[in-house]
A tleap script that builds the chain and sets N, CA, C and O, in Angstrom:
source leaprc.protein.ff14SB
mol = sequence {
  NLYS LEU PRO ASN ASP THR VAL SER PHE GLY
  PRO GLN PHE PRO PRO ALA LEU ARG GLU GLN
  ILE LEU ASP ALA LEU PHE ALA PHE ALA GLN
  ASN ASP PRO ALA ALA PHE ALA GLN ALA PHE
  GLU ALA TYR ALA TRP SER GLY LEU GLN PRO
  ALA SER ALA ALA GLU TYR ASP LEU VAL ARG
  LEU ALA LEU GLN ALA ALA ASP PHE THR LEU
  GLU ASP LEU GLY CARG
}
set mol.1.N position { -44.356 87.314 50.482 }
set mol.1.CA position { -45.264 87.220 51.620 }
set mol.1.C position { -46.658 87.641 51.159 }
set mol.1.O position { -46.844 88.755 50.670 }
set mol.2.N position { -47.619 86.763 51.312 }
set mol.2.CA position { -48.990 87.061 50.919 }
set mol.2.C position { -49.774 87.611 52.108 }
set mol.2.O position { -49.687 87.071 53.212 }
set mol.3.N position { -50.532 88.672 51.891 }
set mol.3.CA position { -51.386 89.179 52.978 }
set mol.3.C position { -52.523 88.203 53.233 }
set mol.3.O position { -53.000 87.533 52.317 }
set mol.4.N position { -52.944 88.131 54.469 }
set mol.4.CA position { -54.052 87.245 54.800 }
set mol.4.C position { -54.864 87.826 55.945 }
set mol.4.O position { -54.446 88.789 56.588 }
set mol.5.N position { -56.016 87.242 56.194 }
set mol.5.CA position { -56.891 87.676 57.292 }
set mol.5.C position { -57.030 89.189 57.351 }
set mol.5.O position { -56.645 89.820 58.335 }
set mol.6.N position { -57.575 89.758 56.305 }
set mol.6.CA position { -57.695 91.214 56.260 }
set mol.6.C position { -58.954 91.701 56.967 }
set mol.6.O position { -59.935 90.970 57.097 }
set mol.7.N position { -58.906 92.919 57.408 }
set mol.7.CA position { -60.088 93.659 57.828 }
set mol.7.C position { -60.356 94.599 56.661 }
set mol.7.O position { -59.593 95.535 56.424 }
set mol.8.N position { -61.431 94.351 55.938 }
set mol.8.CA position { -61.684 95.077 54.688 }
set mol.8.C position { -63.061 95.714 54.717 }
set mol.8.O position { -63.975 95.249 55.397 }
set mol.9.N position { -63.177 96.786 53.962 }
set mol.9.CA position { -64.434 97.532 53.888 }
set mol.9.C position { -64.744 97.820 52.428 }
set mol.9.O position { -63.845 98.120 51.643 }
set mol.10.N position { -66.003 97.728 52.072 }
set mol.10.CA position { -66.428 98.059 50.715 }
set mol.10.C position { -66.436 99.560 50.499 }
set mol.10.O position { -66.385 100.326 51.461 }
set mol.11.N position { -66.499 99.987 49.246 }
set mol.11.CA position { -66.421 101.414 48.937 }
set mol.11.C position { -67.594 102.229 49.479 }
set mol.11.O position { -67.466 103.440 49.662 }
set mol.12.N position { -68.714 101.598 49.732 }
set mol.12.CA position { -69.885 102.325 50.242 }
set mol.12.C position { -69.917 102.414 51.766 }
set mol.12.O position { -70.779 103.087 52.332 }
set mol.13.N position { -68.969 101.728 52.438 }
set mol.13.CA position { -68.958 101.743 53.899 }
set mol.13.C position { -68.601 103.147 54.383 }
set mol.13.O position { -67.673 103.755 53.849 }
set mol.14.N position { -69.310 103.673 55.374 }
set mol.14.CA position { -69.038 105.040 55.842 }
set mol.14.C position { -67.603 105.197 56.372 }
set mol.14.O position { -67.201 104.480 57.289 }
set mol.15.N position { -66.839 106.124 55.802 }
set mol.15.CA position { -65.441 106.307 56.213 }
set mol.15.C position { -65.262 106.589 57.700 }
set mol.15.O position { -64.318 106.085 58.308 }
set mol.16.N position { -66.137 107.375 58.293 }
set mol.16.CA position { -66.002 107.698 59.717 }
set mol.16.C position { -66.178 106.451 60.578 }
set mol.16.O position { -65.460 106.269 61.560 }
set mol.17.N position { -67.121 105.600 60.218 }
set mol.17.CA position { -67.338 104.365 60.967 }
set mol.17.C position { -66.172 103.407 60.769 }
set mol.17.O position { -65.758 102.725 61.706 }
set mol.18.N position { -65.633 103.355 59.528 }
set mol.18.CA position { -64.449 102.535 59.254 }
set mol.18.C position { -63.301 102.950 60.168 }
set mol.18.O position { -62.644 102.097 60.764 }
set mol.19.N position { -63.055 104.249 60.282 }
set mol.19.CA position { -61.969 104.740 61.130 }
set mol.19.C position { -62.213 104.402 62.599 }
set mol.19.O position { -61.276 104.051 63.316 }
set mol.20.N position { -63.454 104.503 63.051 }
set mol.20.CA position { -63.782 104.135 64.438 }
set mol.20.C position { -63.453 102.670 64.703 }
set mol.20.O position { -62.849 102.333 65.721 }
set mol.21.N position { -63.851 101.819 63.790 }
set mol.21.CA position { -63.615 100.382 63.951 }
set mol.21.C position { -62.121 100.090 63.956 }
set mol.21.O position { -61.630 99.369 64.825 }
set mol.22.N position { -61.394 100.647 62.988 }
set mol.22.CA position { -59.954 100.401 62.916 }
set mol.22.C position { -59.232 100.963 64.140 }
set mol.22.O position { -58.348 100.309 64.692 }
set mol.23.N position { -59.599 102.158 64.560 }
set mol.23.CA position { -58.977 102.746 65.754 }
set mol.23.C position { -59.195 101.858 66.977 }
set mol.23.O position { -58.281 101.654 67.776 }
set mol.24.N position { -60.412 101.333 67.114 }
set mol.24.CA position { -60.722 100.464 68.258 }
set mol.24.C position { -59.923 99.167 68.195 }
set mol.24.O position { -59.396 98.714 69.211 }
set mol.25.N position { -59.829 98.571 67.018 }
set mol.25.CA position { -59.064 97.326 66.884 }
set mol.25.C position { -57.579 97.546 67.164 }
set mol.25.O position { -56.961 96.758 67.880 }
set mol.26.N position { -57.000 98.613 66.605 }
set mol.26.CA position { -55.585 98.891 66.851 }
set mol.26.C position { -55.327 99.203 68.318 }
set mol.26.O position { -54.317 98.771 68.872 }
set mol.27.N position { -56.231 99.953 68.958 }
set mol.27.CA position { -56.067 100.262 70.383 }
set mol.27.C position { -56.159 98.992 71.217 }
set mol.27.O position { -55.367 98.804 72.142 }
set mol.28.N position { -57.099 98.128 70.910 }
set mol.28.CA position { -57.250 96.867 71.638 }
set mol.28.C position { -55.984 96.027 71.507 }
set mol.28.O position { -55.475 95.504 72.499 }
set mol.29.N position { -55.473 95.898 70.276 }
set mol.29.CA position { -54.267 95.097 70.053 }
set mol.29.C position { -53.059 95.672 70.784 }
set mol.29.O position { -52.230 94.926 71.306 }
set mol.30.N position { -52.962 96.992 70.821 }
set mol.30.CA position { -51.807 97.633 71.454 }
set mol.30.C position { -51.930 97.666 72.978 }
set mol.30.O position { -50.945 97.436 73.679 }
set mol.31.N position { -53.109 97.947 73.490 }
set mol.31.CA position { -53.284 98.157 74.934 }
set mol.31.C position { -53.461 96.879 75.729 }
set mol.31.O position { -53.163 96.853 76.923 }
set mol.32.N position { -53.937 95.826 75.099 }
set mol.32.CA position { -54.132 94.563 75.810 }
set mol.32.C position { -53.876 93.396 74.868 }
set mol.32.O position { -54.809 92.689 74.487 }
set mol.33.N position { -52.602 93.186 74.485 }
set mol.33.CA position { -52.289 92.157 73.496 }
set mol.33.C position { -52.749 90.754 73.882 }
set mol.33.O position { -53.153 89.976 73.018 }
set mol.34.N position { -52.692 90.426 75.173 }
set mol.34.CA position { -53.116 89.080 75.596 }
set mol.34.C position { -54.613 88.897 75.383 }
set mol.34.O position { -55.044 87.860 74.879 }
set mol.35.N position { -55.402 89.886 75.758 }
set mol.35.CA position { -56.850 89.800 75.567 }
set mol.35.C position { -57.197 89.825 74.077 }
set mol.35.O position { -58.116 89.134 73.637 }
set mol.36.N position { -56.458 90.625 73.305 }
set mol.36.CA position { -56.680 90.668 71.854 }
set mol.36.C position { -56.437 89.295 71.248 }
set mol.36.O position { -57.264 88.798 70.484 }
set mol.37.N position { -55.312 88.679 71.581 }
set mol.37.CA position { -54.984 87.349 71.055 }
set mol.37.C position { -56.043 86.335 71.464 }
set mol.37.O position { -56.408 85.467 70.670 }
set mol.38.N position { -56.538 86.434 72.690 }
set mol.38.CA position { -57.566 85.504 73.152 }
set mol.38.C position { -58.884 85.744 72.405 }
set mol.38.O position { -59.559 84.789 72.020 }
set mol.39.N position { -59.250 87.007 72.198 }
set mol.39.CA position { -60.500 87.331 71.514 }
set mol.39.C position { -60.500 86.839 70.073 }
set mol.39.O position { -61.540 86.449 69.541 }
set mol.40.N position { -59.322 86.859 69.443 }
set mol.40.CA position { -59.224 86.462 68.044 }
set mol.40.C position { -58.468 85.145 67.883 }
set mol.40.O position { -57.844 84.901 66.850 }
set mol.41.N position { -58.529 84.311 68.901 }
set mol.41.CA position { -57.820 83.026 68.895 }
set mol.41.C position { -58.208 82.153 67.700 }
set mol.41.O position { -57.362 81.458 67.138 }
set mol.42.N position { -59.472 82.189 67.317 }
set mol.42.CA position { -59.922 81.370 66.183 }
set mol.42.C position { -59.200 81.739 64.894 }
set mol.42.O position { -59.055 80.909 63.996 }
set mol.43.N position { -58.751 82.981 64.805 }
set mol.43.CA position { -58.032 83.436 63.619 }
set mol.43.C position { -56.520 83.373 63.797 }
set mol.43.O position { -55.772 83.627 62.853 }
set mol.44.N position { -56.073 83.039 64.989 }
set mol.44.CA position { -54.645 83.025 65.333 }
set mol.44.C position { -54.027 84.407 65.170 }
set mol.44.O position { -52.848 84.528 64.835 }
set mol.45.N position { -54.830 85.462 65.411 }
set mol.45.CA position { -54.314 86.828 65.359 }
set mol.45.C position { -53.579 87.137 66.647 }
set mol.45.O position { -54.080 86.856 67.736 }
set mol.46.N position { -52.416 87.703 66.532 }
set mol.46.CA position { -51.693 88.159 67.723 }
set mol.46.C position { -51.497 89.664 67.672 }
set mol.46.O position { -50.940 90.246 68.603 }
set mol.47.N position { -51.945 90.300 66.604 }
set mol.47.CA position { -51.822 91.742 66.451 }
set mol.47.C position { -52.334 92.163 65.092 }
set mol.47.O position { -52.829 91.350 64.311 }
set mol.48.N position { -52.206 93.448 64.827 }
set mol.48.CA position { -52.645 94.018 63.559 }
set mol.48.C position { -51.512 94.824 62.951 }
set mol.48.O position { -50.642 95.332 63.658 }
set mol.49.N position { -51.535 94.933 61.640 }
set mol.49.CA position { -50.540 95.730 60.939 }
set mol.49.C position { -51.227 96.393 59.748 }
set mol.49.O position { -51.880 95.713 58.957 }
set mol.50.N position { -51.089 97.710 59.612 }
set mol.50.CA position { -51.697 98.359 58.441 }
set mol.50.C position { -51.042 97.863 57.158 }
set mol.50.O position { -49.864 97.504 57.144 }
set mol.51.N position { -51.812 97.850 56.095 }
set mol.51.CA position { -51.293 97.411 54.795 }
set mol.51.C position { -51.606 98.477 53.751 }
set mol.51.O position { -52.598 99.198 53.860 }
set mol.52.N position { -50.765 98.563 52.760 }
set mol.52.CA position { -50.998 99.482 51.646 }
set mol.52.C position { -51.480 98.682 50.445 }
set mol.52.O position { -51.339 97.460 50.406 }
set mol.53.N position { -52.043 99.369 49.478 }
set mol.53.CA position { -52.507 98.709 48.263 }
set mol.53.C position { -51.356 98.011 47.549 }
set mol.53.O position { -51.551 96.958 46.942 }
set mol.54.N position { -50.161 98.586 47.616 }
set mol.54.CA position { -48.996 98.003 46.940 }
set mol.54.C position { -48.643 96.622 47.483 }
set mol.54.O position { -48.079 95.797 46.764 }
set mol.55.N position { -48.971 96.369 48.742 }
set mol.55.CA position { -48.657 95.062 49.334 }
set mol.55.C position { -49.484 93.937 48.723 }
set mol.55.O position { -49.190 92.762 48.941 }
set mol.56.N position { -50.513 94.287 47.963 }
set mol.56.CA position { -51.359 93.295 47.305 }
set mol.56.C position { -50.967 93.094 45.837 }
set mol.56.O position { -51.629 92.345 45.119 }
set mol.57.N position { -49.906 93.753 45.394 }
set mol.57.CA position { -49.461 93.595 44.009 }
set mol.57.C position { -49.133 92.135 43.681 }
set mol.57.O position { -49.416 91.672 42.576 }
set mol.58.N position { -48.543 91.416 44.627 }
set mol.58.CA position { -48.221 90.010 44.404 }
set mol.58.C position { -49.491 89.197 44.118 }
set mol.58.O position { -49.486 88.310 43.265 }
set mol.59.N position { -50.554 89.501 44.825 }
set mol.59.CA position { -51.827 88.811 44.602 }
set mol.59.C position { -52.375 89.173 43.224 }
set mol.59.O position { -52.849 88.303 42.494 }
set mol.60.N position { -52.310 90.455 42.871 }
set mol.60.CA position { -52.777 90.885 41.553 }
set mol.60.C position { -51.995 90.199 40.436 }
set mol.60.O position { -52.577 89.757 39.446 }
set mol.61.N position { -50.689 90.112 40.597 }
set mol.61.CA position { -49.856 89.458 39.589 }
set mol.61.C position { -50.185 87.973 39.468 }
set mol.61.O position { -50.218 87.432 38.363 }
set mol.62.N position { -50.425 87.320 40.589 }
set mol.62.CA position { -50.776 85.894 40.563 }
set mol.62.C position { -52.115 85.687 39.866 }
set mol.62.O position { -52.275 84.740 39.096 }
set mol.63.N position { -53.079 86.569 40.130 }
set mol.63.CA position { -54.369 86.471 39.454 }
set mol.63.C position { -54.211 86.680 37.954 }
set mol.63.O position { -54.794 85.952 37.151 }
set mol.64.N position { -53.422 87.674 37.588 }
set mol.64.CA position { -53.192 87.958 36.176 }
set mol.64.C position { -52.516 86.766 35.489 }
set mol.64.O position { -52.896 86.395 34.379 }
set mol.65.N position { -51.534 86.176 36.136 }
set mol.65.CA position { -50.831 85.019 35.567 }
set mol.65.C position { -51.771 83.832 35.393 }
set mol.65.O position { -51.598 83.028 34.477 }
set mol.66.N position { -52.765 83.723 36.270 }
set mol.66.CA position { -53.731 82.622 36.194 }
set mol.66.C position { -54.919 82.981 35.299 }
set mol.66.O position { -55.870 82.209 35.187 }
set mol.67.N position { -54.861 84.159 34.660 }
set mol.67.CA position { -55.920 84.641 33.776 }
set mol.67.C position { -57.241 84.836 34.520 }
set mol.67.O position { -58.313 84.545 33.990 }
set mol.68.N position { -57.150 85.326 35.743 }
set mol.68.CA position { -58.311 85.676 36.549 }
set mol.68.C position { -58.343 87.177 36.748 }
set mol.68.O position { -57.324 87.856 36.619 }
set mol.69.N position { -59.521 87.688 37.064 }
set mol.69.CA position { -59.661 89.084 37.477 }
set mol.69.C position { -60.204 89.088 38.898 }
set mol.69.O position { -60.689 88.066 39.382 }
set mol.70.N position { -60.127 90.212 39.556 }
set mol.70.CA position { -60.705 90.309 40.897 }
set mol.70.C position { -62.210 90.049 40.843 }
set mol.70.O position { -62.782 89.483 41.774 }
set mol.71.N position { -62.840 90.460 39.757 }
set mol.71.CA position { -64.276 90.231 39.604 }
set mol.71.C position { -64.597 88.737 39.528 }
set mol.71.O position { -65.640 88.301 40.015 }
set mol.72.N position { -63.697 87.947 38.914 }
set mol.72.CA position { -63.895 86.498 38.840 }
set mol.72.C position { -63.969 85.879 40.222 }
set mol.72.O position { -64.701 84.913 40.434 }
set mol.73.N position { -63.223 86.422 41.155 }
set mol.73.CA position { -63.199 85.856 42.502 }
set mol.73.C position { -64.506 86.082 43.252 }
set mol.73.O position { -64.836 85.324 44.163 }
set mol.74.N position { -65.252 87.120 42.876 }
set mol.74.CA position { -66.499 87.431 43.555 }
set mol.74.C position { -67.698 86.671 43.024 }
set mol.74.O position { -68.813 86.843 43.518 }
set mol.75.N position { -67.484 85.841 42.031 }
set mol.75.CA position { -68.610 85.104 41.418 }
set mol.75.C position { -68.845 83.798 42.089 }
set mol.75.O position { -69.748 83.058 41.700 }
savepdb mol mol.pdb
quit
């Protein structure tokens, strides 16, 4: 299973603001799932699920097998 449609933050993004944003998104998804799904209809989001770095190992392995680095993707 490949992760998709992530909510991601760069390393310089303020941690407190990141937590505020994530808390608001998770609360919205949990407290009003119908409105959440409607708000994010373009993405076909019906909810949110936290992910760990380990869940992206499959992506890292695929990049390595294709002789790519994460830096290559940003070019």
